matplotlib code that plots the C-alpha trace (Angstrom):
import matplotlib.pyplot as plt

x = [0.0, 1.3, 1.2, -1.2, -0.3, -3.3, -4.4, -1.0, 0.2, 3.8, 5.7, 8.3, 8.6, 11.4, 10.6, 13.7, 16.6, 19.3, 21.8, 24.7, 26.5, 25.5, 21.8, 21.9, 23.5, 21.1, 18.0, 19.4, 20.0, 16.6, 14.9, 16.5, 15.0, 11.7, 8.8, 10.3, 8.8, 11.1, 9.6, 11.9, 14.3, 15.0, 11.7, 9.2, 8.5, 9.0, 5.8, 4.4, 1.3, -1.5, 0.4, 3.3, 0.8, -0.9, 2.4, 3.3, -0.1, -0.1, 3.1, 3.8, 7.2, 8.8, 12.5, 14.4, 17.9, 20.0, 22.4, 25.1, 24.1, 27.2, 26.9, 25.5, 22.2, 21.7, 18.7, 16.2, 13.0, 11.4, 11.5, 8.9, 6.9, 6.6, 5.5, 3.1, 1.5, 1.0, 3.8, 5.8, 9.4, 12.5, 15.5, 19.2, 20.2, 21.7, 23.1, 20.5, 17.5, 16.6, 16.4, 13.3, 11.8, 11.9, 13.1, 10.4, 7.8, 7.6, 9.7, 12.3, 16.0, 18.6, 22.4, 23.7, 22.6, 22.3, 20.2, 18.1, 17.3, 16.6, 14.2, 12.4, 11.7, 10.6, 8.4, 6.7, 5.2, 3.9, 1.0, -0.6, 2.7, 3.6, 0.3, 0.7, 4.2, 3.0, 0.1, 2.5, 4.9, 2.0, 0.8, 4.4, 5.1, 1.8, 2.3, 6.0, 7.5, 5.4, 6.6, 4.8, 6.9, 10.1, 9.1, 8.4, 11.8, 13.5, 11.8, 12.7, 16.4, 16.5, 15.1, 17.6, 20.4, 18.8, 18.3, 14.7]
y = [0.0, 3.5, 6.1, 8.9, 12.2, 14.1, 15.1, 16.3, 19.9, 20.9, 24.0, 22.1, 18.7, 16.9, 13.9, 11.8, 9.9, 11.2, 9.8, 12.3, 14.1, 17.5, 16.5, 15.0, 18.1, 20.4, 18.4, 18.2, 22.0, 22.8, 20.3, 21.9, 25.3, 24.6, 22.1, 19.7, 16.3, 14.0, 11.2, 8.5, 8.7, 6.1, 6.3, 7.4, 5.5, 7.0, 8.3, 7.8, 8.9, 10.3, 10.1, 12.1, 14.7, 14.8, 15.4, 18.2, 19.9, 19.4, 21.5, 25.2, 24.7, 21.6, 21.6, 20.5, 19.1, 17.3, 14.5, 16.9, 20.5, 21.8, 20.1, 22.4, 21.2, 18.4, 18.5, 16.0, 15.2, 16.1, 19.7, 18.8, 16.3, 18.8, 21.6, 19.3, 18.4, 22.1, 22.5, 25.6, 24.5, 26.0, 24.4, 25.0, 27.2, 25.0, 26.3, 25.8, 25.6, 29.2, 28.4, 26.3, 28.1, 31.7, 32.2, 33.9, 33.2, 29.3, 28.3, 29.8, 29.1, 29.5, 29.8, 28.5, 27.4, 31.0, 31.9, 28.8, 29.7, 33.3, 32.3, 29.7, 32.3, 34.8, 32.5, 31.0, 34.4, 35.0, 32.7, 34.5, 34.9, 31.2, 30.1, 32.3, 30.9, 27.3, 27.9, 29.5, 26.5, 24.1, 25.8, 26.0, 22.3, 21.3, 23.6, 22.9, 20.0, 16.9, 13.5, 14.3, 17.5, 15.6, 12.8, 15.3, 17.0, 13.6, 12.7, 16.1, 15.6, 12.1, 13.3, 16.2, 13.6, 11.4, 8.5, 8.1]
z = [0.0, -0.9, 1.8, 0.9, 2.6, 1.4, 4.9, 6.0, 5.5, 5.6, 4.9, 2.9, 1.3, -0.5, -2.7, -3.3, -1.8, 0.5, -1.9, -1.6, 1.3, 0.0, -0.2, 3.3, 4.8, 3.0, 4.2, 7.8, 7.8, 6.4, 8.7, 11.7, 10.9, 9.1, 8.9, 6.4, 5.4, 3.3, 1.3, -0.2, 2.7, 5.4, 7.3, 4.6, 1.3, -2.1, -3.5, -7.0, -9.0, -6.9, -3.7, -5.2, -6.4, -3.0, -1.2, -3.6, -3.2, 0.6, 0.9, 0.5, -1.0, -2.8, -2.5, -5.5, -5.6, -8.2, -7.7, -9.1, -9.0, -10.7, -14.1, -16.8, -18.3, -15.7, -13.5, -12.1, -13.9, -10.6, -12.0, -14.6, -12.4, -9.5, -11.7, -13.6, -10.2, -9.4, -6.9, -6.0, -6.7, -5.0, -6.7, -7.2, -10.1, -12.8, -16.1, -18.8, -16.6, -17.2, -20.9, -20.1, -17.1, -15.9, -12.3, -10.3, -12.9, -13.2, -10.3, -7.9, -8.0, -5.3, -5.5, -2.2, 1.3, 2.6, -0.4, 0.1, 3.7, 2.8, 0.0, 2.2, 4.8, 2.2, 0.1, 3.1, 3.8, 0.3, -0.2, -3.2, -5.0, -4.4, -5.8, -8.9, -9.6, -9.1, -11.6, -14.1, -13.8, -14.2, -17.4, -18.8, -18.3, -19.9, -22.8, -23.6, -21.6, -21.8, -23.1, -26.4, -26.8, -26.1, -28.5, -31.3, -30.6, -30.7, -34.0, -35.6, -34.5, -35.9, -39.2, -39.2, -38.7, -41.5, -39.1, -40.1]

ax = plt.figure().add_subplot(projection="3d")
ax.plot(x, y, z, "-o")
ax.set_aspect("equal")
plt.show()
C-alpha cells in the first residue's frame, strides 16, 4: 500500500533519496530550521502517482535538488513532475534551466545554502505569489514540456540527422 499524505500539510517537502552528502547536509540543515517532510528517505517510502501529487499539493514549497548541482544542463526530472503536479518548486540554479523556465515566474532558483534559507523564509510568507508561480509553472510544463513534446523533438532531431 502506498502512503497517501493528502491530509498532511507541511511548509516544505522533499521527494527523493538522501543519496549524496551535500543533499543530506542540505536536508538536515533545512529540517533543523523549518517544517520539512522528506519522502523517499530512510523512514518514509517513495511516492508515485496520486500520492506524489498529494504530497506536492499538501506543501507550500517543494525543495528541488539534483544528484550533481554543478553540471550544466543536468537537473532532475522532478522539476517537470513537481511543476506538472502544481507545486511551487524551489530548486538549485543550474546552467541551462533558465532556458526552459523563468526564475520567479515558473519556479524559484537558489544559488547557495544561505540563499536557500533566505528564499524559504521569504516565500513561506507569500501565499498568493507562491500560488501564482505554481500555476505558471504548471501551465508552462503542460504547454511545452510533456513526453509528447520531447518525442516530437527527438523525431525532428532524428530526421535532421537522417536517421529516419
